[in-house]
C-alpha positions in Angstrom: -0.3 19.7 -16.6 0.8 16.8 -14.5 2.8 18.9 -12.3 0.2 21.6 -12.3 -2.3 18.9 -11.0 0.4 17.9 -8.3 0.4 21.4 -6.8 -3.2 21.4 -6.6 -3.4 18.0 -5.2 -0.4 18.2 -2.6 -1.3 17.8 1.1 -0.5 20.0 4.0 2.5 17.9 4.9 4.2 18.1 1.4 3.8 21.8 1.6 5.4 22.0 5.1 8.3 19.9 4.0 8.8 21.8 0.7 8.9 25.2 2.6 11.1 23.7 5.3 13.7 22.2 2.6 13.7 25.9 1.0 14.2 27.6 4.1 17.0 25.1 5.3 18.6 25.4 1.9 18.6 28.9 1.7 19.9 29.3 5.4 22.8 27.0 4.3 23.5 29.6 1.4 22.9 26.5 -1.2 21.5 27.2 -4.7 19.0 24.4 -6.0 21.5 23.0 -8.5 24.2 23.0 -5.6 21.7 21.1 -3.2 20.8 18.9 -6.2 24.4 17.8 -6.7 24.7 17.1 -3.0 21.7 14.8 -2.9 22.0 13.1 -6.3 19.2 15.2 -7.8 19.0 17.8 -10.5 18.4 21.4 -9.6 15.1 21.1 -11.7 14.1 18.2 -9.2 14.8 20.3 -6.3 12.8 23.2 -7.6 9.9 20.7 -8.4 10.0 19.6 -4.8 10.0 23.1 -3.5 7.0 24.1 -5.4 5.3 20.8 -4.7 5.2 20.0 -8.8 6.6 16.8 -7.8 6.7 15.8 -4.0 9.9 14.5 -2.5 10.3 10.8 -3.0 11.2 8.8 0.2 14.8 8.3 -1.0 14.9 12.4 -1.5 13.8 12.9 2.3 16.6 10.5 3.4 19.0 12.6 1.5 17.7 15.9 2.6 18.0 14.8 6.1 21.6 13.8 5.6 22.4 17.0 3.9 20.4 19.8 5.2 18.5 18.5 8.1 20.7 20.2 10.8 20.2 17.1 13.1 16.7 18.0 13.5 15.2 14.8 12.1 12.2 16.5 10.5 12.7 14.9 7.2 13.2 11.6 8.6 9.9 12.1 10.7 8.1 13.3 7.7 8.5 10.1 5.6 5.5 8.6 7.0 3.1 11.3 6.5 4.5 12.5 2.9 3.4 8.9 2.0 0.0 9.6 3.4 -0.3 12.7 1.4 0.6 10.5 -1.6 -2.2 7.9 -1.2 -5.6 8.2 -2.8 -8.1 10.3 -0.5 -10.2 7.3 0.2 -7.2 5.5 1.6 -5.1 8.1 3.2 -7.0 8.3 6.5 -6.7 4.3 7.0 -3.1 4.4 5.9 -1.8 5.2 9.3 -4.0 2.9 11.1 -2.8 0.0 8.9 1.0 1.0 9.6 0.2 0.9 13.4 -2.1 -2.3 13.3 -1.6 -4.8 15.9 -3.5 -7.3 13.6 -4.7 -6.9 10.2 -7.0 -9.4 8.4 -8.1 -9.0 4.8 -10.5 -10.6 2.4 -10.1 -9.9 -1.3 -12.1 -10.9 -4.3 -10.9 -9.1 -7.2 -7.2 -8.0 -7.0 -4.2 -8.9 -4.2 -4.3 -6.9 -1.3 -2.3 -3.6 -1.8 0.0 -4.5 1.3 1.1 -7.9 -0.5 1.3 -6.5 -4.1 4.5 -7.0 -5.8 6.1 -3.8 -7.5 5.1 -5.0 -11.1 1.8 -6.1 -10.2 0.9 -2.6 -8.5 2.3 -0.7 -11.4 0.1 -2.7 -14.0 -2.9 -2.3 -11.7 -2.3 1.4 -11.1 -1.4 2.4 -14.4 -4.1 0.4 -16.3 -6.8 2.0 -14.4 -9.4 4.6 -15.5 -9.1 7.7 -16.1 -5.6 7.1 -16.9 -3.0 8.5 -14.7 0.0 10.5 -15.8 3.2 8.2 -15.4 4.6 10.4 -12.6 1.6 9.8 -10.7 1.6 6.0 -11.2 5.2 6.0 -9.9 4.2 8.1 -7.0 1.4 5.6 -6.1 3.6 2.6 -6.7 6.2 4.0 -4.2 3.5 4.7 -1.8 2.1 1.2 -1.9 5.4 -0.4 -1.8 6.3 1.5 1.4 3.2 -0.1 3.3 5.2 -3.6 3.2 7.2 -2.0 6.1 4.3 -3.5 8.2 5.7 -7.0 7.5 9.0 -6.1 9.4 7.8 -3.5 11.9 8.5 -4.1 15.7 6.5 -4.9 17.6 5.4 -7.5 15.1 1.9 -7.3 13.6 -0.1 -10.3 12.9 -1.2 -10.2 9.3 -3.9 -12.6 7.7 -4.9 -12.5 4.0 -7.8 -14.6 2.5 -8.0 -14.4 -1.2 -10.7 -15.7 -3.8 -9.2 -18.1 -6.1 -10.2 -16.0 -9.0 -7.7 -13.3 -7.9 -4.9 -15.9 -8.3 -5.9 -16.5 -11.9 -6.6 -12.7 -13.0 -3.5 -11.1 -14.9 -2.8 -7.4 -15.0 0.0 -6.4 -17.3 1.0 -10.0 -18.4 1.0 -13.4 -17.4 4.7 -13.1 -16.3 3.7 -10.3 -14.0 1.1 -12.5 -12.5 3.6 -15.2 -12.1 6.0 -12.9 -10.2 3.2 -11.7 -8.0 2.3 -15.4 -7.1 5.8 -16.0 -6.3 5.9 -12.9 -4.2 2.7 -14.4 -2.3 4.6 -17.7 -1.7 7.5 -15.7 -0.1 5.2 -13.8 2.0 3.2 -16.8 3.2 6.3 -18.3 4.9 6.7 -15.2 7.2 6.2 -16.1 10.9 3.7 -13.4 11.3 1.8 -14.0 8.1 -1.0 -16.4 7.1 -2.4 -16.7 3.6 -5.5 -18.6 2.6 -7.5 -19.2 -0.6 -11.3 -19.3 -0.8 -12.0 -21.9 -3.5 -13.7 -21.0 -6.8 -16.2 -24.0 -6.4 -16.9 -22.9 -2.8 -20.5 -21.9 -3.8 -21.2 -25.3 -4.8 -21.3 -26.4 -1.2 -24.4 -24.4 -0.5 -22.8 -21.8 1.5 -20.4 -18.9 0.5 -19.7 -16.5 3.4 -17.5 -14.2 1.1 -20.2 -13.2 -1.5 -20.6 -9.7 -0.1 -17.0 -8.6 -1.0 -13.9 -7.3 0.2 -13.0 -6.2 3.9 -10.1 -5.5 6.1 -10.2 -6.0 9.8 -7.9 -4.1 12.0 -7.1 -4.3 15.8 -5.6 -0.7 16.5 -2.7 -0.1 19.1 -5.7 0.7 21.6 -7.1 -2.9 21.0 -10.2 -1.3 19.2 -11.7 -3.3 16.2 -12.5 -1.4 13.1 -13.4 -2.7 9.7 -12.3 -0.8 6.4 -14.4 -1.2 3.4 -13.8 0.4 -0.2 -15.6 0.3 -3.5 -15.2 2.5 -6.5 -12.9 5.0 -5.0 -15.2 5.4 -1.9 -14.5 4.1 1.5 -16.2 3.6 4.7 -14.7 2.8 8.2 -16.8 0.8 10.4 -16.2 1.4 14.1 -19.6 0.7 15.8 -18.7 -2.4 17.9 -21.9 -4.3 17.1 -21.5 -3.7 13.3 -17.6 -4.4 13.3 -18.5 -7.7 15.3 -20.8 -8.5 12.7 -18.6 -8.2 10.1 -15.5 -10.0 12.1 -18.1 -13.3 12.6 -18.5 -13.0 8.7 -14.9 -12.8 8.2 -14.4 -15.8 10.5 -16.9 -17.7 8.6 -14.9 -17.1 5.4 -11.8 -18.3 7.1 -13.4 -21.7 7.9 -14.4 -22.0 4.4 -11.1 -21.3 2.8 -8.3 -23.9 2.3 -5.8 -24.5 5.1 -2.6 -22.2 4.8 -0.6 -25.3 3.8 -3.1 -26.4 0.9 -3.5 -22.6 0.0 0.4 -22.4 -0.5 0.6 -25.5 -2.5 -2.1 -24.1 -4.9 -0.4 -20.9 -5.2 3.0 -22.5 -5.9 1.3 -24.6 -8.7 -0.4 -21.7 -10.2 2.9 -19.8 -10.1 4.5 -22.6 -12.1 1.9 -22.9 -14.7 2.9 -21.6 -18.3 0.5 -19.3 -19.9 0.8 -17.5 -23.2 
C-alpha cells in the first residue's frame, strides 16, 4: 500500500528521472538486476525506482550518474529537484527559495527548525506525527530534511539566524537522549561563522512585552534581494511577498531578537540543558 501511495504522490521530476534511468539502462542493455549489482542495490530496488514505487534516494542518484549517466550530468542535476518532490506539499515550493537564500532568519516556538534538526530528532518528530506515516515515507522525509543542511556550507555563504523559544529546548521527542543529542548539535551549529542562535526566555512575558506570542516565521532574503516571509501551521503554508506586510513581520522579528538572550548567553543555556540528566 505504501508503494502504491508513493506512485500516486510522486512528482514530475521523480517520474522523469525514472523514465530516463530506464531508457539509459535499456540503451546499455542492462537488466534491472545487473544495474542493481553495479550501483549496490537489488534489482527490486531498481524496479521500484523505475516505477516510482520508491523514488531514487540521493545516494542512488549519485550511483546512477557514475554508472549509466553517459556524461550528461542529468542525475546529478536532478538531485535537488528530486528532494523537492519528497518534501511535504506545503513546503516544496519554499524549499528552493530556502536553498538559494542570501539570508535566512527563523523564529520557532514549538520544535527545532527543520534546517537545524539532527537526524534522530527529525526521525522521532516525523515518525511520531499524525496521521502515522509508513516507515519508508518517514525515512524519505528524514533524508530530504537532512539534505537541507547543505545550506550551512553553501558557497556563496548564506547568513543564517535562529531564535528559539526556550520551551523548544525542553520539549523531548522520542527520548531524552534524542533531545540531548539535538541540543549538542545546536551548540555545534551555533559556532559556525555564518550562524547565530538565540533563545527567547520562558519568563519573557513577565516583563510586560512578548513580541513572539503570535507564532513562528521564517524570513528570507532571496538572490534578487527581495524579502519574503514563510508561515506554516497545521500543514498549510503562506508566503508573504507584499513588501509592506513582509516589512511589518520583519519589524516584529527584529523586536523578538532584542528580547532574546545574546548569542553567547543562549549558547551557555543550550550547553547547560544538553548536560542535564533526565530519566
